[in-house]
N, C-alpha and C positions, 0 to 999 in steps of 0.2 A: 274834276277828275283827279287832279294832283292830290287833293285831300283824301279821296277814296283810296288811291294807290298807296299813299303813306300809311293810311290806317291798316290796309291789308298787310303791308310789310311788317308793321308793328305787331299785329296779331300773330303773324307767322313766327316772328322772332320770339314772342312770349311763349307761344306753343312749343317751339323748339327748345327753349330754356326749361320749360316745365317737363318736357319729355326727357331731356338730358338729366334733370334732377331726379326724376323718377327712376331712370336707368341706374343712376349712381346708388340709389337706395336698394334696388333689387339685385344688383350685381353681387355675387359672392365675394367675400374678401380674399385677397391673394395671401396665401399662407406659405411660408418658406418650408420646403420639405425637411423632415427631421432626419438628420444624419446620425446614424448609430455606428459606434466604433466596434468592429468585430473582434477586436483584441481585448483580452482580459488577463489578469494575473492573479493566481491563487498562491498564498504563502501562509506559513504557520510554523509553530514550534510546540514542543511538549516536554514534560519531565515525567519519568516513569519510575516506580519503585523497582521494576525489573523489566528488561527488554525481552519479552517472550515472543518468539517467532515460530508459529506452527507447533506450539507445545513445548519448545526447547528454549531454555534461557540462553541469551546471547551476551549477557552481562554478568555471568557468574552469580546470579541471584541478587545482584546489587543494582543500585540506581543507574538510570541511563537518561540521556537527553537526545532530542532529535530536532531537526528543522528541515524545511523543504521550500522550494521556489519553483512554481509551475506556470509558465506562460501558456495561454490558451488562445486559439483562433476559432471563432464561431462562424463556420461557413454559412449556416442558417440556423434557425431555431431548433432544428432537429439533428444537427451534425456539428461536432466539435473535434478539432485537432489539438493535441497537447504534447508538450515535452517538459521534462523537469529534472531537477537534481535535488538530492536530499542527503542527509547524513545522520548517523547514529553513533553514540559512544558505545563501545563494546569491551568485553574482556575475554578474548579468545586464548586458547592454549599456545598459539604461535606468536603472541604479543603483537598482533596487527594493531595499527594505530586507530582505525575507525572503520565503519562501514560507510561507503559512499555509494549512493544509488543514482544511476543515470537511466532515464526511462522516457518513453514516448509512445503515443498511440492515437487511436481514433475512438470517439464515443458517439455512435448513432442512437437515436431514440425513435420509437414507434409507439406513440401514445403512452400507455402506462409501462411499456417495456423499454428499459435502458440497457444498452450493450456497451462493452468496453473491450477493445482488442489492442494489445500492445506488446512491447518487448522491454525487459528490465535487465540492467547489468548491475550485479552486486560486486563492488570492487573493495578489496581489503588490502590497502597498502601497508608497507612497513613490517610485514611478517618475517618470522625466522623459521628455519628448518630444524626440526628435532627428530633425529633418527641415527642409527649407526651409519658409518660411511658406506657400507654395502648392505642392501636389503636382503630379505630372505630368498629372493630369486637370483641373488648374485649381481644385482645392478647397483651402480653408484647412486647415492642419494644426494650428495652435495652437503651432507650434514656432518656434524662432529659427534653428537651424543643425543640419546633420547631425553625426554623430560625426566625430572627427578623421580616421578612415580613410575617411570617405565613406558609411558605412552609415547607415541610418535605422531608427528603432524607436519604437513608441508608448509613451505614458506608462503606460497600463494594459494588462497582458497577462493579466488574470484570465479564467478560463473555467470552464464547468460540464461535468462528465463523468458519464455513466451507465455502469454496468458490470454484467456477469453473469459469474460464475466457477463452475467446477465442478472438484472434486478427487475422484478415486476411489482409495481406498487398497486395493491388492491384498493387502498383508500389512504387518506392522510395518516392513518394510524397503523397500517399493516403493509409491510413489504417483505418479500422473500427473494432470495438470490441463490445463484450457483456460480462456481468458478472452476476453471481447469487451468493448470500450470504445467508447462513442460520445461524441465531444466536440462540444459546442455552441459554435461560434465559437472554434475552437482558437487559443489564445494571442491572441485578439482580432484575428486576421488577416482575418476576414471570411468564413470558410468553415467548414463542419463537417468532422470527420475521424473515421476509424474505425481502431481498432487491434485486431488479433487475434493471440493468442499461444497457444503450447502449451509445457508444461514437464514435467519429470520430476525426481523426487528419490529417491535411493537412500540409505537409512540403514543404517549398519553394525550388525550384531547386537550386543546389549548385552554379550555375553561377550568381545567383541574388545578392550574397553578397561577400565581400572579403574572401579570403582564411582563413579557420578556423572558420568562422562564419556560423550560421544556424538560421533559423526562422521557426516558425510553428504557426498554429491556431488550437485550439481543443475545443471540447465541449462534454458535457455529459448530459443525462437525466436519472433520476432514480426514482424508486417508492419504498417506504417502507411500508410493511404491518406489523402493530403492533398488540397488543392484549389487554387483560384485566389484569390489575395488580393484585397482591395479596393484602391482607387486610391492609398492611402497608400504602398503598397509597389510601385507601378507604376514603369516606366522608359520610356525613349524608344521602345522597341519595343512595349511593352505598357502604355500609360498608365493603363488601367483596372484593372490588376492582373496579376501574373505567376502562372503555374501552377507550384506547387511540386512537386517530384518525390516520388512514393511511395518508401518505402525499407524494407529488411529489416534487422533487428538480431538479434543473438544474444549469449548470455553463458553461461559455464560456470564453476563454481567448486567449492571444497571448504571445508567448515566444521568447526570443532571446538566442541563445546558442553560447558559445565560449570555445572551448576545453572541459573541464570537467564542466564548469559553465553554469547555466541557470538562467535567469531572467524571471519571469512569472507574468503577470498582468491578474487577473481573476475576473469575476463577478459571484456571487452566489445568489440564491434566492430559496424560497419554496412557496407552496400554503397554508402554515399554518397561522392562525390568531395569534395575539400576546397572546390571552388567551389560545389557544391550545398549543402554544409554551411553555407557562409556565407550563401547565399540564404535558408535556413531559419532560421538563428539570428540574423542581424544582428550577429555576433560583433564586439565592440569591440576585440578583440586580433587580428583577422584581418589578414594582411599581403599586400602586392601580389605576385602571381605571374601572369605572362602566360598560363601554361597553364591557369589557373583561369577564363579568360574563357568566358562563354556568354551567350545572349540573356536569361537570368534573373539573370546575375551580371556585368553590364556593367562593373563596377568592377574586375574581375579580382582580387578578394580571396579568399584561401584561409584557411579555418578548420580548426583541428585538434581542434575539440570533438567530432567525430563518428567519429574513427578509433579505432585500437586503444588500449585502456586496461586497466591492471591496477589493481584497487581492493582495498584491504584495509580491513576494518571491524571494530570492536569494539562489540557491542550488549548491552544488558541488557533483557530482556522478562519481565514477571511479572504476576500477578493477585493480588487480595486473597485469593481462595480458596486459592491456592498457599502463602500465608503462614500459614494456619491449622494 
């Protein structure tokens, strides 16, 4: 009996061991959950033959450099929060040191539709005031004299802008977009302004170029609605302020990409006359031209900041995620 009992125990143990071994083989392996960091950082820099902003040169038709730094927080795959700071070298009539951009917003996506809502502050430190001590409405300006060519401009041109953008990607090769911007006290001129634009981007199929290279063609058409300035910019006809003209601008260009680098060649233009351009910009390089005279440009100064321009740029844009 003892032998039979021992044999039974042995068989039971062997069966248990075999069952345990079988379970070990069939049990799914334990995999540690993948932890994704919701934070990312975008940054980049560029050099431009001209800093053209909505059809108007910000660098007196000369070269400009820029850089930006943008932390991002991905709430999920379809929602991103962001804030950033950037800067441009400029050549303004008031001798401002630079353009500093401080911005932030939210980017939700719905399939092929990408949206972007935010606020942007354009800060121009270091400016000087150029005007007579008393403006045409009899108010003190805090200035000592106009510019050499007779134009006037405020010390501080900083302003706040709100924006909403939408981009719909039809395919890897075709995307269209629209954007609306609302400017609170545009360039500190004393009025609010609105800018509406539409754009399209056509990207070449990946098999058209060597590995790592890309190419695109893109264009934009926009319209700016301006307003009536405060008395600082008034003249003998309109001492309380002049009504600046609305204008349309457009650009089209071609770009070549390689890894994080982009070379872009772009044509810009507007429907502004040289006289109206001077009234809007207060261009310190504007020259006398009798044909530029108007009731809002009584000095007959003509500015070339708003006309045809060809701009070439070299940019580098990357994110921390792209470096992993």
